[in-house]
C-alpha positions as CSV (number, residue, x, y, z in Angstrom):
1,M,37.5,-51.2,19.3
2,R,37.6,-54.7,18.3
3,A,38.2,-53.9,14.5
4,A,40.8,-51.4,15.4
5,R,42.7,-53.8,17.6
6,C,42.3,-56.7,14.9
7,R,43.9,-54.2,12.4
8,D,46.5,-52.8,14.7
9,R,47.5,-56.5,15.5
10,R,48.5,-57.2,12.0
11,V,51.4,-54.7,12.2
12,Y,53.1,-57.4,14.7
13,T,51.7,-60.6,13.1
14,R,52.8,-59.9,9.5
15,S,56.2,-57.4,10.0
16,H,57.6,-58.8,13.0
17,P,56.1,-62.4,13.9
18,V,58.8,-63.3,16.2
19,L,58.8,-60.3,18.2
20,F,54.6,-61.0,18.3
21,A,55.3,-64.5,19.4
22,L,57.4,-63.2,22.3
23,L,54.8,-60.7,23.3
24,A,52.3,-63.5,23.3
25,V,54.4,-65.7,25.6
26,A,54.7,-62.6,27.7
27,R,51.0,-62.2,28.2
28,R,50.9,-65.8,29.8
29,R,53.7,-65.4,32.3
30,G,54.4,-63.3,35.3
31,A,55.5,-59.7,35.6
32,V,59.1,-61.3,35.1
33,T,60.3,-64.5,33.4
34,R,63.5,-66.3,33.0
35,L,63.2,-67.5,29.8
36,G,66.6,-69.5,29.6
37,G,69.8,-68.8,28.0
38,G,70.4,-65.6,30.3
39,T,67.2,-63.9,28.5
40,V,64.7,-62.3,31.4
41,L,61.5,-61.0,30.0
42,V,60.0,-57.9,31.8
43,H,56.5,-56.6,31.4
44,G,54.7,-55.8,34.5
45,G,54.7,-52.0,34.7
46,D,56.5,-51.8,38.3
47,A,59.4,-54.4,37.0
48,Y,59.6,-52.5,33.9
49,R,60.0,-49.1,35.6
50,K,62.6,-50.7,38.1
51,A,64.5,-52.2,35.5
52,L,65.2,-48.8,33.6
53,T,65.8,-46.8,37.0
54,R,67.3,-49.1,39.6
55,V,69.4,-51.9,37.8
56,P,72.6,-51.2,36.5
57,L,72.6,-51.4,32.6
58,D,75.2,-52.0,30.2
59,R,74.4,-49.3,27.7
60,A,76.8,-50.3,25.2
61,A,76.4,-53.9,25.2
62,A,75.7,-55.8,21.9
63,G,72.1,-56.5,21.0
64,T,70.7,-53.5,22.8
65,T,69.3,-50.5,21.8
66,G,72.5,-48.6,23.0
67,G,74.8,-51.1,21.1
68,A,72.7,-50.6,18.0
69,V,73.2,-46.8,18.2
70,R,76.8,-47.3,18.8
71,E,77.1,-49.6,15.7
72,L,75.1,-47.2,13.6
73,S,77.1,-44.1,14.8
74,G,80.5,-44.8,16.2
75,G,79.5,-44.1,19.9
76,G,78.6,-41.0,21.8
77,A,74.9,-40.8,20.9
78,L,72.9,-40.5,24.3
79,F,71.5,-44.3,24.1
80,D,75.0,-45.8,24.7
81,Q,76.1,-43.3,27.1
82,E,75.9,-43.0,31.1
83,G,77.0,-40.5,33.9
84,A,78.0,-37.1,33.0
85,G,78.4,-37.9,29.2
86,H,74.7,-38.8,29.0
87,R,73.7,-35.7,31.0
88,A,75.7,-33.5,28.8
89,A,74.3,-35.0,25.3
90,R,70.8,-35.0,26.9
91,R,71.0,-31.5,27.6
92,V,72.0,-30.6,24.0
93,V,69.2,-32.6,22.8
94,L,66.5,-31.3,25.2
95,D,67.1,-27.7,24.1
96,P,65.8,-27.9,20.6
97,L,63.0,-30.5,21.8
98,G,61.7,-28.3,24.5
99,A,58.5,-26.2,24.6
100,A,60.1,-23.5,22.6
101,G,61.8,-25.7,20.1
102,T,58.8,-27.5,19.3
103,E,56.7,-24.1,18.6
104,R,59.5,-23.2,16.4
105,L,59.3,-26.4,14.4
106,R,55.5,-26.6,14.4
107,P,54.9,-24.4,11.4
108,L,57.0,-26.9,9.2
109,W,55.1,-29.8,10.0
110,R,51.6,-28.0,9.7
111,E,52.4,-26.9,6.3
112,V,53.1,-30.4,5.2
113,L,49.8,-31.4,6.8
114,D,48.0,-28.8,5.1
115,R,49.4,-29.7,1.8
116,R,49.3,-33.3,2.0
117,L,45.5,-33.4,3.5
118,A,44.3,-31.0,0.8
119,P,43.1,-33.8,-1.5
120,L,40.8,-35.2,1.2
121,G,38.7,-31.9,0.8
122,A,38.5,-32.8,-2.9
123,G,37.3,-36.4,-2.5
124,R,40.4,-38.1,-3.2
125,V,42.4,-40.3,-1.1
126,V,45.4,-39.9,0.9
127,D,48.2,-42.2,1.8
128,L,49.5,-41.1,5.4
129,V,52.7,-43.1,5.5
130,P,54.4,-40.8,2.8
131,L,52.8,-37.7,4.8
132,A,54.6,-39.1,7.9
133,R,57.6,-39.6,6.1
134,E,57.6,-36.1,4.9
135,L,56.5,-34.7,8.2
136,A,59.7,-36.7,10.1
137,G,62.0,-35.8,7.4
138,A,61.1,-31.9,7.6
139,T,61.5,-32.1,11.5
140,V,64.8,-33.6,11.2
141,R,66.2,-31.1,8.5
142,A,65.2,-28.3,10.4
143,L,66.7,-29.6,13.7
144,L,69.9,-30.5,12.1
145,E,69.9,-27.5,9.8
146,V,71.1,-29.7,6.7
147,D,70.1,-29.2,3.1
148,A,69.0,-32.5,1.9
149,G,65.3,-32.8,1.4
150,P,62.9,-34.5,4.1
151,E,62.1,-37.3,1.7
152,R,66.0,-38.3,1.4
153,I,66.5,-37.8,5.1
154,A,63.5,-39.8,6.1
155,G,64.7,-42.7,3.5
156,A,68.2,-42.9,4.9
157,A,67.1,-42.8,8.4
158,A,64.4,-45.5,8.0
159,R,67.0,-47.7,6.1
160,A,69.6,-47.0,8.9
161,A,67.3,-48.1,11.2
162,A,66.0,-51.3,9.8
163,T,69.5,-52.6,9.3
164,A,70.7,-51.8,12.5
165,V,67.7,-53.0,14.6
166,R,68.0,-56.5,13.3
167,G,70.8,-57.1,15.7
168,H,68.7,-56.5,18.8
169,L,65.2,-57.9,17.9
170,P,64.5,-61.3,18.5
171,G,65.6,-64.1,16.2
172,L,68.4,-64.9,13.9
173,R,70.8,-62.1,12.7
174,P,70.4,-62.5,8.7
175,P,73.8,-62.9,6.8
176,G,75.5,-59.6,6.1
177,S,73.4,-57.6,8.5
178,A,76.5,-56.0,10.0
179,R,77.6,-55.2,6.5
180,A,74.4,-53.7,5.6
181,A,74.0,-51.7,8.8
182,A,77.5,-50.1,8.3
183,G,76.7,-49.2,4.7
184,A,73.4,-47.6,5.8
185,A,74.9,-45.8,8.8
186,A,77.6,-44.4,6.4
187,R,75.2,-43.3,3.8
188,L,73.2,-41.4,6.6
189,A,76.2,-39.6,8.1
190,A,77.1,-38.2,4.7
191,L,73.7,-37.1,4.1
192,L,73.6,-35.3,7.6
193,A,77.2,-34.0,8.2
194,P,79.3,-32.9,5.0
195,D,79.6,-29.2,4.7
196,A,76.3,-28.8,6.4
197,P,76.5,-26.1,8.9
198,R,76.4,-27.5,12.4
199,G,73.0,-27.9,14.1
200,S,72.0,-28.4,17.6
201,D,74.6,-31.0,18.6
202,G,78.0,-31.0,16.7
203,E,78.3,-34.6,17.3
204,P,77.9,-37.1,14.3
205,G,76.7,-40.0,16.4
206,L,74.2,-37.7,17.9
207,R,73.0,-36.5,14.6
208,A,72.3,-39.8,13.1
209,M,70.6,-41.1,16.6
210,L,68.3,-38.2,16.5
211,A,67.3,-38.7,12.8
212,V,66.9,-42.4,13.0
213,A,64.7,-42.0,16.4
214,A,62.7,-39.3,15.0
215,V,61.6,-41.1,11.5
216,S,61.5,-44.5,12.7
217,T,59.0,-43.4,15.7
218,T,57.2,-41.2,13.8
219,V,56.5,-43.3,10.7
220,A,55.6,-46.1,12.9
221,A,53.1,-44.1,15.0
222,L,51.2,-41.5,13.1
223,P,49.4,-43.7,10.5
224,R,48.7,-46.3,13.4
225,A,47.1,-43.6,15.5
226,A,45.0,-42.6,12.6
227,A,43.9,-46.0,11.8
228,W,42.6,-46.5,15.4
229,C,40.7,-43.1,15.3
230,A,39.1,-44.5,12.0
231,D,38.2,-47.8,13.0
232,A,37.3,-47.3,16.5
233,A,35.2,-44.1,15.7
234,L,37.2,-41.6,17.9
235,W,37.0,-38.6,15.5
236,D,34.9,-37.0,17.8
237,Q,37.4,-37.0,20.6
238,A,39.9,-36.0,18.2
239,A,38.1,-33.1,17.0
240,D,37.4,-31.8,20.8
241,D,40.2,-29.7,21.8
242,R,39.4,-30.3,25.5
243,L,39.7,-34.1,25.1
244,R,42.5,-34.4,22.1
245,P,45.5,-34.2,24.7
246,A,44.1,-37.1,26.4
247,L,43.5,-39.0,23.1
248,V,47.1,-38.1,22.1
249,G,48.4,-39.8,25.3
250,E,46.2,-42.8,25.0
251,L,47.0,-43.3,21.3
252,L,50.8,-43.0,22.1
253,R,50.3,-45.7,24.8
254,V,48.4,-48.0,22.7
255,T,50.4,-47.9,19.5
256,A,53.7,-47.8,21.8
257,P,55.9,-47.0,18.7
258,S,59.0,-49.1,20.5
259,P,57.1,-52.0,21.8
260,L,60.3,-53.3,23.5
261,L,63.5,-52.1,24.8
262,P,66.4,-54.6,24.7
263,R,68.8,-54.0,27.6
264,V,71.6,-55.9,29.2
265,A,72.3,-56.0,33.1
266,A,75.6,-54.7,34.3
267,A,75.2,-56.1,37.9
268,D,73.1,-58.7,39.8
269,A,69.5,-57.5,40.9
270,D,66.2,-58.7,41.7
271,L,63.2,-57.8,39.6
272,G,59.6,-58.9,40.9
273,G,61.3,-62.0,42.9
274,C,63.3,-63.1,39.9
275,P,66.9,-63.0,40.4
276,V,68.9,-61.2,37.5
277,R,72.8,-61.9,37.1
278,A,75.1,-59.6,35.6
279,G,75.3,-60.2,31.6
280,D,71.6,-61.1,31.4
281,R,69.7,-59.9,28.5
282,L,66.6,-57.9,29.5
283,V,63.8,-58.0,27.2
284,L,61.7,-55.0,28.5
285,V,58.2,-54.8,26.9
286,A,57.1,-51.2,27.0
287,R,53.6,-52.4,25.2
288,H,52.5,-54.4,28.1
289,A,53.9,-52.3,30.9
290,A,51.5,-49.5,29.6
291,R,48.8,-51.9,29.1
292,A,48.7,-51.4,25.4
293,H,47.7,-54.9,24.8
294,A,44.8,-54.8,27.3
295,D,43.2,-51.4,27.6
296,P,42.0,-49.4,24.3
297,P,42.4,-45.8,24.2
298,D,39.8,-43.7,26.0
299,A,40.2,-39.9,26.1
300,L,37.1,-39.8,28.8
301,C,38.9,-42.5,31.0
302,P,42.7,-42.3,30.3
303,A,45.4,-44.3,32.0
304,P,47.1,-42.8,34.6
305,P,50.2,-40.6,33.4
306,A,52.6,-42.8,35.2
307,V,51.5,-45.6,33.1
308,A,51.0,-44.0,30.0
309,R,54.2,-42.3,29.8
310,L,56.2,-45.8,30.1
311,V,56.3,-46.0,26.4
312,F,58.9,-43.2,26.6
313,G,60.7,-45.1,29.2
314,A,61.5,-44.1,32.5
315,G,64.3,-42.2,34.8
316,P,67.2,-40.1,33.1
317,H,66.9,-42.3,30.0
318,T,63.4,-41.2,29.4
319,C,63.0,-40.2,25.6
320,P,63.6,-36.7,25.1
321,G,61.5,-36.3,22.1
322,A,58.2,-37.0,24.3
323,R,57.0,-33.5,24.0
324,L,57.5,-33.3,20.1
325,A,55.8,-36.4,19.8
326,Q,52.8,-35.4,21.5
327,A,52.6,-32.1,19.5
328,Q,52.9,-33.6,16.2
329,L,50.2,-36.2,17.0
330,D,47.9,-33.6,18.3
331,D,48.4,-31.5,15.2
332,V,47.9,-34.6,13.0
333,L,44.5,-35.8,14.5
334,A,43.1,-32.1,14.5
335,A,43.8,-31.7,10.7
336,L,42.3,-35.3,10.2
337,A,39.5,-34.9,12.4
338,A,37.8,-32.4,10.2
339,Y,37.7,-35.2,7.4
340,R,36.5,-37.9,9.6
341,P,38.5,-40.3,7.4
342,V,37.9,-44.2,7.0
343,V,40.9,-46.5,5.9
344,V,40.3,-47.7,2.3
345,R,43.7,-49.6,2.0
346,A,46.4,-50.8,4.5
347,R,49.4,-52.9,3.8
348,V,52.0,-53.8,6.5
349,D,55.8,-52.7,6.3
350,R,57.7,-56.2,6.6
351,R,61.0,-54.0,6.4
352,A,60.7,-51.4,8.9
353,A,62.5,-51.4,12.2
354,L,59.3,-50.9,14.0
355,P,56.0,-52.2,13.3
356,G,54.1,-50.2,11.1
357,W,52.4,-49.5,7.9
358,R,53.9,-49.3,4.4
359,T,50.7,-48.1,3.0
360,L,47.7,-46.8,4.8
361,T,45.3,-44.9,2.3
362,V,42.3,-42.8,3.6
363,R,39.2,-41.3,2.2
364,A,37.3,-38.5,3.9
365,T,33.5,-39.1,5.1
366,S,33.0,-35.0,5.5
367,G,34.4,-31.8,4.9
368,T,34.7,-32.7,1.1
369,E,33.7,-30.4,-1.5
370,E,31.0,-32.8,-3.0
371,G,29.8,-32.8,1.0
372,R,29.6,-29.1,0.9
């Protein structure tokens, strides 16, 4: 477990050092801490849940996820909505991402897994990051019914996410960020929308949001989860059909693909005894609320569901793609478990929107032609 945690820490320390410093500060403070300058750090589980469910939030404020989505898409894209508009958009999204929609999409990513992992059986190495990109791109392509290839979709969505997220991560915003974000968003919109039949939503903003969320979280989470299994010797749990669902939940909890949620309070409130004023910036640390920093993954003794699910948010704005993410990771772990791979090369992605690997190359230790 120590080796696995040390490797996973590198995605923070080397790709998002300011973010990691902020998370380190949070570990030494109470559940809610005012940092000054109108910023409130929230990382206790109860306070985190209350902030998302009981504190009025400005969904479109600059420097928040909703603000970044509005900048990316022009608005009306679920994260920046509230009330009836949000409920209507959420219903549109939930339908293709529900149980039936997930089963319809499953053959697409299983084909990617079979083809991409086949070299492991021949004793060759496989980079899991391109696999995750194609898997995510193929899923988005089917969801939105566009003609562009999976790699083009994933690349455009990743670039749009990386440029947009710089506006709401801690630290200075580099010069030209707004222009770069606008250009990346326009290229993504052009790839997803022109002359293509309408998919599940019919709204350009919602289409862009779905692509960005699916690609960025999938490419961040899947390779990190595989590295945890390899380094912490979790392949036996991954191979067990009874234990794997619990392991999936644990790995999603520990990797916490979106480690923090930036929000802005729309009204005065109280969080864990800390006064919050309208306009305060709330930095909600999902990674700590779900205890990813403290409790390693264990399918034999998993965290309570109410804790594990905090990585997907809480309340009416809970991530609608949670079921899809769980199904994809379940299939990835099942496919990899046959090979019991080890990590032979890992390089952090310093440009990605979310902490993750640029390269994660693995080699099989069983299930190869040589072994047979």
